[in-house]
PQR file of N, CA, C, O and H, with PARSE charges and radii, in Angstrom:
ATOM      1  N   MET A   1      13.340  -6.100  17.599 -0.4000 1.5000
ATOM      2  CA  MET A   1      12.171  -5.754  18.382 -0.0000 2.0000
ATOM      3  C   MET A   1      12.352  -4.687  19.426  0.5500 1.7000
ATOM      4  O   MET A   1      11.436  -3.893  19.642 -0.5500 1.4000
ATOM      5  N   GLU A   2      13.481  -4.630  20.079 -0.4000 1.5000
ATOM      6  CA  GLU A   2      13.706  -3.537  21.029 -0.0000 2.0000
ATOM      7  C   GLU A   2      13.679  -2.215  20.373  0.5500 1.7000
ATOM      8  O   GLU A   2      13.162  -1.265  20.961 -0.5500 1.4000
ATOM      9  H   GLU A   2      14.225  -5.274  19.904  0.4000 1.0000
ATOM     10  N   LYS A   3      14.189  -2.084  19.216 -0.4000 1.5000
ATOM     11  CA  LYS A   3      14.204  -0.785  18.452 -0.0000 2.0000
ATOM     12  C   LYS A   3      12.692  -0.352  18.167  0.5500 1.7000
ATOM     13  O   LYS A   3      12.359   0.823  18.325 -0.5500 1.4000
ATOM     14  H   LYS A   3      14.609  -2.856  18.739  0.4000 1.0000
ATOM     15  N   LYS A   4      11.869  -1.234  17.783 -0.4000 1.5000
ATOM     16  CA  LYS A   4      10.509  -0.892  17.643 -0.0000 2.0000
ATOM     17  C   LYS A   4       9.876  -0.505  18.863  0.5500 1.7000
ATOM     18  O   LYS A   4       9.043   0.401  18.838 -0.5500 1.4000
ATOM     19  H   LYS A   4      12.140  -2.188  17.654  0.4000 1.0000
ATOM     20  N   ILE A   5      10.194  -1.126  20.002 -0.4000 1.5000
ATOM     21  CA  ILE A   5       9.598  -0.759  21.256 -0.0000 2.0000
ATOM     22  C   ILE A   5       9.971   0.591  21.750  0.5500 1.7000
ATOM     23  O   ILE A   5       9.154   1.337  22.290 -0.5500 1.4000
ATOM     24  H   ILE A   5      10.870  -1.862  20.022  0.4000 1.0000
ATOM     25  N   ILE A   6      11.316   0.916  21.539 -0.4000 1.5000
ATOM     26  CA  ILE A   6      11.826   2.122  21.999 -0.0000 2.0000
ATOM     27  C   ILE A   6      11.190   3.303  20.993  0.5500 1.7000
ATOM     28  O   ILE A   6      10.917   4.395  21.490 -0.5500 1.4000
ATOM     29  H   ILE A   6      11.979   0.310  21.100  0.4000 1.0000
ATOM     30  N   GLU A   7      10.995   3.094  19.775 -0.4000 1.5000
ATOM     31  CA  GLU A   7      10.379   4.085  18.912 -0.0000 2.0000
ATOM     32  C   GLU A   7       8.896   4.316  19.298  0.5500 1.7000
ATOM     33  O   GLU A   7       8.423   5.440  19.130 -0.5500 1.4000
ATOM     34  H   GLU A   7      11.217   2.206  19.372  0.4000 1.0000
ATOM     35  N   ILE A   8       8.167   3.358  19.784 -0.4000 1.5000
ATOM     36  CA  ILE A   8       6.782   3.471  20.274 -0.0000 2.0000
ATOM     37  C   ILE A   8       6.832   4.438  21.542  0.5500 1.7000
ATOM     38  O   ILE A   8       6.257   5.525  21.606 -0.5500 1.4000
ATOM     39  H   ILE A   8       8.551   2.445  19.920  0.4000 1.0000
ATOM     40  N   ILE A   9       7.642   3.839  22.574 -0.4000 1.5000
ATOM     41  CA  ILE A   9       7.840   4.667  23.749 -0.0000 2.0000
ATOM     42  C   ILE A   9       8.170   6.086  23.585  0.5500 1.7000
ATOM     43  O   ILE A   9       7.609   6.944  24.266 -0.5500 1.4000
ATOM     44  H   ILE A   9       8.109   2.956  22.522  0.4000 1.0000
ATOM     45  N   ASP A  10       9.155   6.394  22.613 -0.4000 1.5000
ATOM     46  CA  ASP A  10       9.435   7.662  22.309 -0.0000 2.0000
ATOM     47  C   ASP A  10       8.306   8.589  21.756  0.5500 1.7000
ATOM     48  O   ASP A  10       8.350   9.813  21.882 -0.5500 1.4000
ATOM     49  H   ASP A  10       9.610   5.697  22.059  0.4000 1.0000
ATOM     50  N   GLN A  11       7.318   7.937  21.153 -0.4000 1.5000
ATOM     51  CA  GLN A  11       6.169   8.740  20.760 -0.0000 2.0000
ATOM     52  C   GLN A  11       5.328   9.002  21.992  0.5500 1.7000
ATOM     53  O   GLN A  11       4.583   9.981  21.936 -0.5500 1.4000
ATOM     54  H   GLN A  11       7.282   6.942  21.051  0.4000 1.0000
ATOM     55  N   ILE A  12       5.337   8.195  23.210 -0.4000 1.5000
ATOM     56  CA  ILE A  12       4.504   8.361  24.098 -0.0000 2.0000
ATOM     57  C   ILE A  12       5.049   9.437  25.224  0.5500 1.7000
ATOM     58  O   ILE A  12       4.306  10.079  25.967 -0.5500 1.4000
ATOM     59  H   ILE A  12       5.941   7.400  23.255  0.4000 1.0000
ATOM     60  N   ARG A  13       6.372   9.504  25.209 -0.4000 1.5000
ATOM     61  CA  ARG A  13       7.243  10.293  26.114 -0.0000 2.0000
ATOM     62  C   ARG A  13       6.704  11.635  26.250  0.5500 1.7000
ATOM     63  O   ARG A  13       6.393  12.094  27.349 -0.5500 1.4000
ATOM     64  H   ARG A  13       6.975   8.982  24.606  0.4000 1.0000
ATOM     65  N   PRO A  14       6.560  12.408  24.933 -0.5600 1.5000
ATOM     66  CA  PRO A  14       6.236  13.899  25.157  0.2800 2.0000
ATOM     67  C   PRO A  14       4.867  14.136  25.905  0.5500 1.7000
ATOM     68  O   PRO A  14       4.655  15.210  26.468 -0.5500 1.4000
ATOM     69  N   TYR A  15       4.012  13.188  25.901 -0.4000 1.5000
ATOM     70  CA  TYR A  15       2.649  13.403  26.686 -0.0000 2.0000
ATOM     71  C   TYR A  15       2.940  13.306  28.129  0.5500 1.7000
ATOM     72  O   TYR A  15       2.350  14.033  28.928 -0.5500 1.4000
ATOM     73  H   TYR A  15       4.184  12.315  25.444  0.4000 1.0000
ATOM     74  N   LEU A  16       3.912  12.356  28.537 -0.4000 1.5000
ATOM     75  CA  LEU A  16       4.142  12.156  29.899 -0.0000 2.0000
ATOM     76  C   LEU A  16       5.090  13.258  30.467  0.5500 1.7000
ATOM     77  O   LEU A  16       5.049  13.480  31.677 -0.5500 1.4000
ATOM     78  H   LEU A  16       4.392  11.766  27.888  0.4000 1.0000
ATOM     79  N   ILE A  17       5.908  13.935  29.696 -0.4000 1.5000
ATOM     80  CA  ILE A  17       6.956  14.958  29.964 -0.0000 2.0000
ATOM     81  C   ILE A  17       5.858  16.236  30.164  0.5500 1.7000
ATOM     82  O   ILE A  17       6.039  17.005  31.109 -0.5500 1.4000
ATOM     83  H   ILE A  17       5.942  13.755  28.713  0.4000 1.0000
ATOM     84  N   LEU A  18       4.954  16.395  29.437 -0.4000 1.5000
ATOM     85  CA  LEU A  18       4.015  17.487  29.694 -0.0000 2.0000
ATOM     86  C   LEU A  18       3.376  17.517  31.028  0.5500 1.7000
ATOM     87  O   LEU A  18       3.069  18.569  31.589 -0.5500 1.4000
ATOM     88  H   LEU A  18       4.807  15.770  28.670  0.4000 1.0000
ATOM     89  N   GLU A  19       3.162  16.208  31.574 -0.4000 1.5000
ATOM     90  CA  GLU A  19       2.486  16.132  32.867 -0.0000 2.0000
ATOM     91  C   GLU A  19       3.674  16.052  33.984  0.5500 1.7000
ATOM     92  O   GLU A  19       3.357  15.806  35.148 -0.5500 1.4000
ATOM     93  H   GLU A  19       3.412  15.354  31.118  0.4000 1.0000
ATOM     94  N   GLY A  20       4.886  16.235  33.674 -0.4000 1.5000
ATOM     95  CA  GLY A  20       6.059  16.142  34.654 -0.0000 2.0000
ATOM     96  C   GLY A  20       6.484  14.633  34.891  0.5500 1.7000
ATOM     97  O   GLY A  20       7.013  14.291  35.949 -0.5500 1.4000
ATOM     98  H   GLY A  20       5.144  16.435  32.729  0.4000 1.0000
ATOM     99  N   GLY A  21       6.281  13.935  34.077 -0.4000 1.5000
ATOM    100  CA  GLY A  21       6.788  12.478  34.132 -0.0000 2.0000
ATOM    101  C   GLY A  21       7.602  12.104  33.044  0.5500 1.7000
ATOM    102  O   GLY A  21       7.937  12.936  32.201 -0.5500 1.4000
ATOM    103  H   GLY A  21       5.850  14.212  33.218  0.4000 1.0000
ATOM    104  N   ASP A  22       7.990  10.780  32.982 -0.4000 1.5000
ATOM    105  CA  ASP A  22       8.894  10.389  32.003 -0.0000 2.0000
ATOM    106  C   ASP A  22       8.754   8.858  32.042  0.5500 1.7000
ATOM    107  O   ASP A  22       8.329   8.300  33.054 -0.5500 1.4000
ATOM    108  H   ASP A  22       7.718  10.104  33.667  0.4000 1.0000
ATOM    109  N   ILE A  23       9.139   8.129  30.855 -0.4000 1.5000
ATOM    110  CA  ILE A  23       9.066   6.776  30.791 -0.0000 2.0000
ATOM    111  C   ILE A  23      10.264   6.279  30.129  0.5500 1.7000
ATOM    112  O   ILE A  23      10.653   7.011  29.219 -0.5500 1.4000
ATOM    113  H   ILE A  23       9.485   8.581  30.033  0.4000 1.0000
ATOM    114  N   GLU A  24      10.950   5.237  30.342 -0.4000 1.5000
ATOM    115  CA  GLU A  24      12.081   4.615  29.629 -0.0000 2.0000
ATOM    116  C   GLU A  24      12.030   3.180  29.622  0.5500 1.7000
ATOM    117  O   GLU A  24      11.669   2.536  30.607 -0.5500 1.4000
ATOM    118  H   GLU A  24      10.634   4.642  31.082  0.4000 1.0000
ATOM    119  N   PHE A  25      12.357   2.704  28.616 -0.4000 1.5000
ATOM    120  CA  PHE A  25      12.438   1.268  28.305 -0.0000 2.0000
ATOM    121  C   PHE A  25      13.569   0.609  29.029  0.5500 1.7000
ATOM    122  O   PHE A  25      14.675   1.147  28.975 -0.5500 1.4000
ATOM    123  H   PHE A  25      12.650   3.228  27.816  0.4000 1.0000
ATOM    124  N   VAL A  26      13.387  -0.637  29.782 -0.4000 1.5000
ATOM    125  CA  VAL A  26      14.105  -1.253  30.563 -0.0000 2.0000
ATOM    126  C   VAL A  26      14.600  -2.459  29.804  0.5500 1.7000
ATOM    127  O   VAL A  26      15.803  -2.585  29.576 -0.5500 1.4000
ATOM    128  H   VAL A  26      12.489  -1.074  29.825  0.4000 1.0000
ATOM    129  N   LYS A  27      13.626  -3.439  29.368 -0.4000 1.5000
ATOM    130  CA  LYS A  27      13.863  -4.654  28.816 -0.0000 2.0000
ATOM    131  C   LYS A  27      12.637  -5.266  28.073  0.5500 1.7000
ATOM    132  O   LYS A  27      11.507  -4.834  28.302 -0.5500 1.4000
ATOM    133  H   LYS A  27      12.648  -3.337  29.554  0.4000 1.0000
ATOM    134  N   TYR A  28      12.846  -6.208  27.238 -0.4000 1.5000
ATOM    135  CA  TYR A  28      11.868  -6.941  26.593 -0.0000 2.0000
ATOM    136  C   TYR A  28      12.063  -8.373  26.998  0.5500 1.7000
ATOM    137  O   TYR A  28      13.167  -8.837  26.715 -0.5500 1.4000
ATOM    138  H   TYR A  28      13.764  -6.559  27.051  0.4000 1.0000
ATOM    139  N   GLU A  29      11.192  -9.186  27.619 -0.4000 1.5000
ATOM    140  CA  GLU A  29      11.537 -10.452  27.975 -0.0000 2.0000
ATOM    141  C   GLU A  29      10.316 -11.294  28.238  0.5500 1.7000
ATOM    142  O   GLU A  29       9.421 -10.911  28.991 -0.5500 1.4000
ATOM    143  H   GLU A  29      10.294  -8.810  27.849  0.4000 1.0000
ATOM    144  N   ASP A  30      10.291 -12.578  27.534 -0.4000 1.5000
ATOM    145  CA  ASP A  30       9.178 -13.341  27.623 -0.0000 2.0000
ATOM    146  C   ASP A  30       7.743 -12.708  27.330  0.5500 1.7000
ATOM    147  O   ASP A  30       6.767 -12.923  28.048 -0.5500 1.4000
ATOM    148  H   ASP A  30      11.018 -12.889  26.923  0.4000 1.0000
ATOM    149  N   ASP A  31       7.728 -11.938  26.239 -0.4000 1.5000
ATOM    150  CA  ASP A  31       6.650 -11.382  25.762 -0.0000 2.0000
ATOM    151  C   ASP A  31       6.093 -10.102  26.783  0.5500 1.7000
ATOM    152  O   ASP A  31       4.933  -9.702  26.680 -0.5500 1.4000
ATOM    153  H   ASP A  31       8.520 -11.764  25.655  0.4000 1.0000
ATOM    154  N   TYR A  32       6.911  -9.600  27.626 -0.4000 1.5000
ATOM    155  CA  TYR A  32       6.580  -8.673  28.477 -0.0000 2.0000
ATOM    156  C   TYR A  32       7.659  -7.426  28.307  0.5500 1.7000
ATOM    157  O   TYR A  32       8.862  -7.630  28.145 -0.5500 1.4000
ATOM    158  H   TYR A  32       7.853  -9.924  27.710  0.4000 1.0000
ATOM    159  N   ILE A  33       7.122  -6.234  28.362 -0.4000 1.5000
ATOM    160  CA  ILE A  33       7.867  -5.033  28.250 -0.0000 2.0000
ATOM    161  C   ILE A  33       8.050  -4.488  29.552  0.5500 1.7000
ATOM    162  O   ILE A  33       7.044  -4.291  30.235 -0.5500 1.4000
ATOM    163  H   ILE A  33       6.145  -6.068  28.494  0.4000 1.0000
ATOM    164  N   TYR A  34       9.196  -4.209  30.011 -0.4000 1.5000
ATOM    165  CA  TYR A  34       9.520  -3.617  31.345 -0.0000 2.0000
ATOM    166  C   TYR A  34       9.936  -2.175  31.069  0.5500 1.7000
ATOM    167  O   TYR A  34      10.840  -1.864  30.294 -0.5500 1.4000
ATOM    168  H   TYR A  34      10.013  -4.369  29.457  0.4000 1.0000
ATOM    169  N   VAL A  35       9.226  -1.366  31.743 -0.4000 1.5000
ATOM    170  CA  VAL A  35       9.496   0.120  31.682 -0.0000 2.0000
ATOM    171  C   VAL A  35       9.733   0.707  32.858  0.5500 1.7000
ATOM    172  O   VAL A  35       9.426   0.015  33.829 -0.5500 1.4000
ATOM    173  H   VAL A  35       8.491  -1.618  32.373  0.4000 1.0000
ATOM    174  N   LYS A  36      10.224   1.866  33.104 -0.4000 1.5000
ATOM    175  CA  LYS A  36      10.589   2.617  34.317 -0.0000 2.0000
ATOM    176  C   LYS A  36       9.768   4.033  33.990  0.5500 1.7000
ATOM    177  O   LYS A  36       9.996   4.766  33.028 -0.5500 1.4000
ATOM    178  H   LYS A  36      10.473   2.428  32.315  0.4000 1.0000
ATOM    179  N   VAL A  37       8.805   4.232  34.972 -0.4000 1.5000
ATOM    180  CA  VAL A  37       7.981   5.473  34.884 -0.0000 2.0000
ATOM    181  C   VAL A  37       8.503   6.357  36.019  0.5500 1.7000
ATOM    182  O   VAL A  37       8.523   5.910  37.166 -0.5500 1.4000
ATOM    183  H   VAL A  37       8.620   3.636  35.753  0.4000 1.0000
ATOM    184  N   THR A  38       8.892   7.497  35.764 -0.4000 1.5000
ATOM    185  CA  THR A  38       9.482   8.434  36.717 -0.0000 2.0000
ATOM    186  C   THR A  38       8.615   9.860  36.778  0.5500 1.7000
ATOM    187  O   THR A  38       7.662  10.143  36.052 -0.5500 1.4000
ATOM    188  H   THR A  38       8.875   7.860  34.832  0.4000 1.0000
ATOM    189  N   GLY A  39       9.144  10.611  37.741 -0.4000 1.5000
ATOM    190  CA  GLY A  39       8.433  11.940  37.760 -0.0000 2.0000
ATOM    191  C   GLY A  39       7.167  11.686  38.477  0.5500 1.7000
ATOM    192  O   GLY A  39       6.938  10.761  39.257 -0.5500 1.4000
ATOM    193  H   GLY A  39       9.918  10.381  38.331  0.4000 1.0000
ATOM    194  N   THR A  40       6.298  12.732  38.064 -0.4000 1.5000
ATOM    195  CA  THR A  40       5.010  12.807  38.766 -0.0000 2.0000
ATOM    196  C   THR A  40       3.967  11.537  38.276  0.5500 1.7000
ATOM    197  O   THR A  40       2.937  11.214  38.869 -0.5500 1.4000
ATOM    198  H   THR A  40       6.485  13.483  37.430  0.4000 1.0000
ATOM    199  N   CYS A  41       4.403  11.035  37.287 -0.4000 1.5000
ATOM    200  CA  CYS A  41       3.638   9.894  36.661 -0.0000 2.0000
ATOM    201  C   CYS A  41       3.946   8.816  37.595  0.5500 1.7000
ATOM    202  O   CYS A  41       2.985   8.065  37.763 -0.5500 1.4000
ATOM    203  H   CYS A  41       5.240  11.297  36.806  0.4000 1.0000
ATOM    204  N   ASN A  42       4.957   8.523  38.228 -0.4000 1.5000
ATOM    205  CA  ASN A  42       5.308   7.424  39.144 -0.0000 2.0000
ATOM    206  C   ASN A  42       4.388   7.294  40.134  0.5500 1.7000
ATOM    207  O   ASN A  42       3.950   6.190  40.456 -0.5500 1.4000
ATOM    208  H   ASN A  42       5.738   9.132  38.091  0.4000 1.0000
ATOM    209  N   ASN A  43       3.981   8.520  40.756 -0.4000 1.5000
ATOM    210  CA  ASN A  43       3.173   8.611  41.818 -0.0000 2.0000
ATOM    211  C   ASN A  43       1.700   8.841  41.502  0.5500 1.7000
ATOM    212  O   ASN A  43       0.937   9.081  42.437 -0.5500 1.4000
ATOM    213  H   ASN A  43       4.337   9.417  40.494  0.4000 1.0000
ATOM    214  N   CYS A  44       1.274   8.790  40.330 -0.4000 1.5000
ATOM    215  CA  CYS A  44      -0.177   9.002  39.902 -0.0000 2.0000
ATOM    216  C   CYS A  44      -0.964   7.825  40.190  0.5500 1.7000
ATOM    217  O   CYS A  44      -0.591   6.661  40.047 -0.5500 1.4000
ATOM    218  H   CYS A  44       1.894   8.595  39.570  0.4000 1.0000
ATOM    219  N   ASP A  45      -2.192   8.266  40.650 -0.4000 1.5000
ATOM    220  CA  ASP A  45      -3.365   7.262  40.844 -0.0000 2.0000
ATOM    221  C   ASP A  45      -3.653   6.541  39.710  0.5500 1.7000
ATOM    222  O   ASP A  45      -4.041   5.381  39.847 -0.5500 1.4000
ATOM    223  H   ASP A  45      -2.495   9.212  40.766  0.4000 1.0000
ATOM    224  N   LEU A  46      -3.522   7.060  38.521 -0.4000 1.5000
ATOM    225  CA  LEU A  46      -3.875   6.398  37.205 -0.0000 2.0000
ATOM    226  C   LEU A  46      -2.824   5.615  36.792  0.5500 1.7000
ATOM    227  O   LEU A  46      -3.169   4.794  35.941 -0.5500 1.4000
ATOM    228  H   LEU A  46      -3.206   8.002  38.410  0.4000 1.0000
ATOM    229  N   LEU A  47      -1.691   5.582  37.088 -0.4000 1.5000
ATOM    230  CA  LEU A  47      -0.624   4.848  36.529 -0.0000 2.0000
ATOM    231  C   LEU A  47      -0.887   3.451  36.018  0.5500 1.7000
ATOM    232  O   LEU A  47      -0.588   3.110  34.874 -0.5500 1.4000
ATOM    233  H   LEU A  47      -1.411   6.248  37.779  0.4000 1.0000
ATOM    234  N   GLY A  48      -1.474   2.629  36.930 -0.4000 1.5000
ATOM    235  CA  GLY A  48      -1.905   1.268  36.422 -0.0000 2.0000
ATOM    236  C   GLY A  48      -2.800   1.256  35.258  0.5500 1.7000
ATOM    237  O   GLY A  48      -2.592   0.427  34.372 -0.5500 1.4000
ATOM    238  H   GLY A  48      -1.716   2.906  37.860  0.4000 1.0000
ATOM    239  N   SER A  49      -3.842   2.143  35.160 -0.4000 1.5000
ATOM    240  CA  SER A  49      -4.747   2.121  34.006 -0.0000 2.0000
ATOM    241  C   SER A  49      -3.992   2.612  32.959  0.5500 1.7000
ATOM    242  O   SER A  49      -3.983   1.951  31.922 -0.5500 1.4000
ATOM    243  H   SER A  49      -4.011   2.816  35.880  0.4000 1.0000
ATOM    244  N   GLU A  50      -3.298   3.731  33.023 -0.4000 1.5000
ATOM    245  CA  GLU A  50      -2.587   4.290  31.998 -0.0000 2.0000
ATOM    246  C   GLU A  50      -1.571   3.244  31.203  0.5500 1.7000
ATOM    247  O   GLU A  50      -1.469   3.154  29.979 -0.5500 1.4000
ATOM    248  H   GLU A  50      -3.305   4.268  33.867  0.4000 1.0000
ATOM    249  N   ILE A  51      -0.910   2.543  32.110 -0.4000 1.5000
ATOM    250  CA  ILE A  51       0.044   1.464  31.620 -0.0000 2.0000
ATOM    251  C   ILE A  51      -0.995   0.374  30.845  0.5500 1.7000
ATOM    252  O   ILE A  51      -0.809   0.072  29.666 -0.5500 1.4000
ATOM    253  H   ILE A  51      -0.994   2.616  33.104  0.4000 1.0000
ATOM    254  N   ASN A  52      -1.903  -0.077  31.495 -0.4000 1.5000
ATOM    255  CA  ASN A  52      -2.614  -1.298  31.002 -0.0000 2.0000
ATOM    256  C   ASN A  52      -3.578  -0.801  29.764  0.5500 1.7000
ATOM    257  O   ASN A  52      -3.769  -1.548  28.805 -0.5500 1.4000
ATOM    258  H   ASN A  52      -2.054   0.168  32.453  0.4000 1.0000
ATOM    259  N   ASP A  53      -4.167   0.494  29.846 -0.4000 1.5000
ATOM    260  CA  ASP A  53      -5.075   0.667  28.912 -0.0000 2.0000
ATOM    261  C   ASP A  53      -4.414   1.560  27.613  0.5500 1.7000
ATOM    262  O   ASP A  53      -4.698   1.372  26.430 -0.5500 1.4000
ATOM    263  H   ASP A  53      -4.011   1.100  30.625  0.4000 1.0000
ATOM    264  N   GLY A  54      -3.514   2.524  28.109 -0.4000 1.5000
ATOM    265  CA  GLY A  54      -2.943   3.319  26.997 -0.0000 2.0000
ATOM    266  C   GLY A  54      -1.693   2.638  26.557  0.5500 1.7000
ATOM    267  O   GLY A  54      -1.762   2.053  25.476 -0.5500 1.4000
ATOM    268  H   GLY A  54      -3.284   2.677  29.070  0.4000 1.0000
ATOM    269  N   ILE A  55      -0.523   2.610  27.225 -0.4000 1.5000
ATOM    270  CA  ILE A  55       0.677   2.185  26.616 -0.0000 2.0000
ATOM    271  C   ILE A  55       0.693   0.771  26.219  0.5500 1.7000
ATOM    272  O   ILE A  55       1.331   0.448  25.217 -0.5500 1.4000
ATOM    273  H   ILE A  55      -0.467   3.086  28.103  0.4000 1.0000
ATOM    274  N   PHE A  56       0.047  -0.111  26.915 -0.4000 1.5000
ATOM    275  CA  PHE A  56      -0.049  -1.560  26.478 -0.0000 2.0000
ATOM    276  C   PHE A  56      -0.820  -1.667  25.120  0.5500 1.7000
ATOM    277  O   PHE A  56      -0.429  -2.438  24.243 -0.5500 1.4000
ATOM    278  H   PHE A  56      -0.470   0.151  27.729  0.4000 1.0000
ATOM    279  N   ASN A  57      -1.863  -0.919  24.975 -0.4000 1.5000
ATOM    280  CA  ASN A  57      -2.628  -0.938  23.781 -0.0000 2.0000
ATOM    281  C   ASN A  57      -1.891  -0.508  22.555  0.5500 1.7000
ATOM    282  O   ASN A  57      -1.994  -1.127  21.496 -0.5500 1.4000
ATOM    283  H   ASN A  57      -2.181  -0.292  25.687  0.4000 1.0000
ATOM    284  N   LEU A  58      -1.093   0.633  22.712 -0.4000 1.5000
ATOM    285  CA  LEU A  58      -0.314   1.018  21.702 -0.0000 2.0000
ATOM    286  C   LEU A  58       0.770   0.055  21.133  0.5500 1.7000
ATOM    287  O   LEU A  58       0.995  -0.183  19.946 -0.5500 1.4000
ATOM    288  H   LEU A  58      -1.010   1.136  23.573  0.4000 1.0000
ATOM    289  N   LEU A  59       1.458  -0.498  22.348 -0.4000 1.5000
ATOM    290  CA  LEU A  59       2.355  -1.355  21.966 -0.0000 2.0000
ATOM    291  C   LEU A  59       1.901  -2.827  21.367  0.5500 1.7000
ATOM    292  O   LEU A  59       2.570  -3.426  20.526 -0.5500 1.4000
ATOM    293  H   LEU A  59       1.275  -0.305  23.312  0.4000 1.0000
ATOM    294  N   LYS A  60       0.870  -3.239  21.833 -0.4000 1.5000
ATOM    295  CA  LYS A  60       0.122  -4.297  21.330 -0.0000 2.0000
ATOM    296  C   LYS A  60      -0.141  -4.290  19.966  0.5500 1.7000
ATOM    297  O   LYS A  60      -0.013  -5.324  19.311 -0.5500 1.4000
ATOM    298  H   LYS A  60       0.326  -2.752  22.517  0.4000 1.0000
ATOM    299  N   GLU A  61      -0.523  -3.154  19.422 -0.4000 1.5000
ATOM    300  CA  GLU A  61      -0.961  -3.004  17.981 -0.0000 2.0000
ATOM    301  C   GLU A  61       0.382  -3.381  17.104  0.5500 1.7000
ATOM    302  O   GLU A  61       0.245  -3.974  16.034 -0.5500 1.4000
ATOM    303  H   GLU A  61      -0.626  -2.314  19.954  0.4000 1.0000
ATOM    304  N   GLU A  62       1.507  -3.064  17.528 -0.4000 1.5000
ATOM    305  CA  GLU A  62       2.793  -3.479  16.819 -0.0000 2.0000
ATOM    306  C   GLU A  62       3.375  -4.874  17.318  0.5500 1.7000
ATOM    307  O   GLU A  62       4.113  -5.578  16.629 -0.5500 1.4000
ATOM    308  H   GLU A  62       1.618  -2.582  18.397  0.4000 1.0000
ATOM    309  N   ILE A  63       3.003  -5.141  18.440 -0.4000 1.5000
ATOM    310  CA  ILE A  63       3.630  -6.463  18.966 -0.0000 2.0000
ATOM    311  C   ILE A  63       2.374  -7.336  19.282  0.5500 1.7000
ATOM    312  O   ILE A  63       1.884  -7.178  20.401 -0.5500 1.4000
ATOM    313  H   ILE A  63       2.403  -4.569  19.000  0.4000 1.0000
ATOM    314  N   PRO A  64       1.833  -8.174  18.497 -0.5600 1.5000
ATOM    315  CA  PRO A  64       0.649  -8.873  18.737  0.2800 2.0000
ATOM    316  C   PRO A  64       0.701  -9.844  20.011  0.5500 1.7000
ATOM    317  O   PRO A  64      -0.258 -10.136  20.726 -0.5500 1.4000
ATOM    318  N   THR A  65       1.944 -10.257  20.133 -0.4000 1.5000
ATOM    319  CA  THR A  65       2.435 -11.421  21.102 -0.0000 2.0000
ATOM    320  C   THR A  65       2.528 -10.710  22.574  0.5500 1.7000
ATOM    321  O   THR A  65       2.593 -11.381  23.605 -0.5500 1.4000
ATOM    322  H   THR A  65       2.723 -10.020  19.551  0.4000 1.0000
ATOM    323  N   LEU A  66       2.528  -9.612  22.565 -0.4000 1.5000
ATOM    324  CA  LEU A  66       2.741  -8.738  23.879 -0.0000 2.0000
ATOM    325  C   LEU A  66       1.627  -9.183  25.068  0.5500 1.7000
ATOM    326  O   LEU A  66       0.405  -9.114  24.936 -0.5500 1.4000
ATOM    327  H   LEU A  66       2.476  -9.067  21.728  0.4000 1.0000
ATOM    328  N   LYS A  67       2.252  -9.590  26.096 -0.4000 1.5000
ATOM    329  CA  LYS A  67       1.358 -10.212  27.271 -0.0000 2.0000
ATOM    330  C   LYS A  67       1.098  -8.952  28.223  0.5500 1.7000
ATOM    331  O   LYS A  67       0.046  -8.909  28.861 -0.5500 1.4000
ATOM    332  H   LYS A  67       3.244  -9.646  26.203  0.4000 1.0000
ATOM    333  N   GLY A  68       2.033  -7.938  28.325 -0.4000 1.5000
ATOM    334  CA  GLY A  68       1.880  -7.077  29.196 -0.0000 2.0000
ATOM    335  C   GLY A  68       3.056  -6.146  29.391  0.5500 1.7000
ATOM    336  O   GLY A  68       4.184  -6.457  29.010 -0.5500 1.4000
ATOM    337  H   GLY A  68       2.888  -7.973  27.806  0.4000 1.0000
ATOM    338  N   VAL A  69       2.752  -4.883  30.051 -0.4000 1.5000
ATOM    339  CA  VAL A  69       3.888  -3.967  30.303 -0.0000 2.0000
ATOM    340  C   VAL A  69       3.850  -3.722  31.739  0.5500 1.7000
ATOM    341  O   VAL A  69       2.837  -3.371  32.344 -0.5500 1.4000
ATOM    342  H   VAL A  69       1.835  -4.631  30.361  0.4000 1.0000
ATOM    343  N   ILE A  70       5.077  -3.935  32.297 -0.4000 1.5000
ATOM    344  CA  ILE A  70       5.318  -3.784  33.687 -0.0000 2.0000
ATOM    345  C   ILE A  70       6.185  -2.542  34.103  0.5500 1.7000
ATOM    346  O   ILE A  70       7.282  -2.318  33.593 -0.5500 1.4000
ATOM    347  H   ILE A  70       5.900  -4.220  31.806  0.4000 1.0000
ATOM    348  N   ASN A  71       5.645  -1.801  35.008 -0.4000 1.5000
ATOM    349  CA  ASN A  71       6.698  -0.691  35.572 -0.0000 2.0000
ATOM    350  C   ASN A  71       7.548  -1.390  36.673  0.5500 1.7000
ATOM    351  O   ASN A  71       7.164  -2.190  37.526 -0.5500 1.4000
ATOM    352  H   ASN A  71       4.753  -1.984  35.422  0.4000 1.0000
ATOM    353  N   VAL A  72       8.765  -0.908  36.455 -0.4000 1.5000
ATOM    354  CA  VAL A  72       9.675  -1.496  37.388 -0.0000 2.0000
ATOM    355  C   VAL A  72      10.240  -0.311  38.164  0.5500 1.7000
ATOM    356  O   VAL A  72      10.453   0.721  37.529 -0.5500 1.4000
ATOM    357  H   VAL A  72       9.077  -0.258  35.763  0.4000 1.0000
ATOM    358  N   ASN A  73      10.518  -0.352  39.540 -0.4000 1.5000
ATOM    359  CA  ASN A  73      11.145   0.590  40.288 -0.0000 2.0000
ATOM    360  C   ASN A  73      12.619   0.239  40.447  0.5500 1.7000
ATOM    361  O   ASN A  73      12.954  -0.690  41.183 -0.5500 1.4000
ATOM    362  H   ASN A  73      10.345  -1.191  40.056  0.4000 1.0000
ATOM    363  N   LEU A  74      13.552   1.006  39.733 -0.4000 1.5000
ATOM    364  CA  LEU A  74      14.911   0.611  39.987 -0.0000 2.0000
ATOM    365  C   LEU A  74      15.646   1.493  40.922  0.5500 1.7000
ATOM    366  O   LEU A  74      16.817   1.248  41.211 -0.5500 1.4000
ATOM    367  H   LEU A  74      13.279   1.760  39.135  0.4000 1.0000
TER
END
């Protein structure tokens, strides 16, 4: 499962990098995916909606049991 998640996140990364940000997979636990968003994307006002609308929806297509995507600050 983690390999599939990382593959999907790797498809998203170039778009975030173009905007000065990045995203990395942290863990998958209890049907939640934990990611770390960095760079300008971490301070973006749209981060919550991008995670919930964009990233979650892409991952949900491949992982139907997914309940959410959570940004963690490590």
